[in-house]
C-alpha positions as CSV (number, residue, x, y, z in Angstrom):
1,X,-1.0,2.9,0.5
2,X,2.4,4.4,0.9
3,X,3.9,0.9,1.3
4,X,2.4,-0.2,-2.0
5,X,3.7,2.9,-3.8
6,X,7.2,2.3,-2.4
7,X,7.1,-1.3,-3.6
8,X,5.8,-0.3,-7.0
9,X,8.6,2.2,-7.4
10,X,11.2,-0.4,-6.2
11,X,9.8,-2.8,-8.7
12,X,10.0,-0.3,-11.5
13,X,13.6,0.5,-10.5
14,X,14.6,-3.2,-10.5
15,X,13.1,-3.7,-13.9
16,X,14.8,-0.6,-15.3
17,X,18.1,-1.7,-13.9
18,X,17.7,-5.3,-15.1
19,X,16.7,-4.1,-18.6
20,X,19.9,-2.2,-19.0
21,X,22.1,-5.2,-18.2
22,X,23.1,-7.6,-21.0
23,X,22.9,-11.2,-19.7
24,X,23.7,-14.3,-21.7
25,X,21.3,-17.2,-21.2
26,X,23.0,-20.5,-20.8
27,X,21.9,-23.5,-22.8
28,X,21.3,-26.6,-20.8
29,X,21.9,-30.0,-22.2
30,X,20.7,-31.8,-19.1
31,X,17.2,-32.5,-18.0
32,X,16.9,-29.7,-15.5
33,X,13.4,-28.3,-15.0
34,X,12.7,-24.7,-15.9
35,X,12.4,-23.8,-12.2
36,X,15.8,-25.3,-11.4
37,X,17.3,-23.2,-14.3
38,X,15.6,-20.1,-13.0
39,X,18.1,-19.9,-10.1
40,X,21.4,-21.1,-11.6
41,X,24.1,-19.0,-10.0
42,X,23.4,-19.5,-6.3
43,X,24.4,-18.1,-3.9
44,X,23.5,-14.5,-4.8
45,X,20.8,-11.9,-4.9
46,X,17.5,-12.5,-6.7
47,X,14.5,-10.3,-7.5
48,X,11.0,-11.6,-7.2
49,X,9.3,-11.3,-10.6
50,X,5.7,-11.8,-9.5
51,X,3.2,-10.6,-6.9
52,X,2.1,-12.5,-3.8
53,X,4.8,-15.3,-4.0
54,X,4.6,-17.5,-0.9
55,X,7.5,-17.8,1.5
56,X,7.3,-21.2,3.1
57,X,8.8,-22.9,6.1
58,X,10.1,-25.8,4.0
59,X,10.9,-26.7,0.4
60,X,7.4,-27.7,-0.9
61,X,3.8,-26.7,-1.1
62,X,3.0,-28.9,1.9
63,X,4.9,-26.5,4.2
64,X,3.1,-23.6,5.9
65,X,3.1,-20.1,4.3
66,X,4.9,-17.7,6.6
67,X,5.1,-14.6,4.4
68,X,5.0,-13.3,0.8
69,X,7.3,-11.6,-1.7
70,X,6.1,-9.1,-4.2
71,X,7.4,-7.9,-7.5
72,X,10.8,-6.3,-7.1
73,X,11.5,-7.6,-3.6
74,X,15.1,-8.8,-3.4
75,X,16.3,-11.9,-1.4
76,X,19.6,-13.6,-0.9
77,X,19.5,-17.2,-2.1
78,X,21.9,-19.6,-0.4
79,X,21.0,-22.7,-2.5
80,X,18.5,-24.1,-4.8
81,X,17.3,-27.7,-5.3
82,X,14.2,-29.3,-7.0
83,X,12.7,-25.9,-7.8
84,X,13.0,-24.5,-4.3
85,X,15.3,-21.6,-3.3
86,X,16.5,-21.4,0.3
87,X,16.7,-17.7,1.3
88,X,19.1,-16.2,3.9
89,X,16.3,-16.2,6.6
90,X,16.2,-20.0,6.3
91,X,12.9,-20.0,4.5
92,X,12.0,-21.2,1.0
93,X,10.6,-19.7,-2.2
94,X,9.7,-21.4,-5.5
95,X,12.7,-20.6,-7.7
96,X,10.5,-20.1,-10.8
97,X,9.5,-16.6,-9.6
98,X,13.1,-15.4,-9.0
99,X,15.6,-13.7,-11.4
100,X,19.2,-13.2,-10.6
101,X,20.2,-9.6,-9.9
102,X,23.6,-8.8,-11.6
103,X,25.5,-6.4,-9.4
């Protein structure tokens, strides 16, 4: 229960911080998918914007689930391709659930 409360507070803090930052949204003239555009300034820190997002052993739904991210969890993304973000631990997360954290 305490862990959930801590995650909830962390998520609220991330949202509060992100809501105070002015970010311009780039316009894409190419045919990039929405999930590829979600992570567009790699490498960098990204916050998870959903609950129970699967962390996978490889870049695709055919790879095994080895963990989960929850709203407000922060990860360091090293690269992104075809809608999959490789995080610093060498695992993968769908980029559609990530939002860049501006430090």
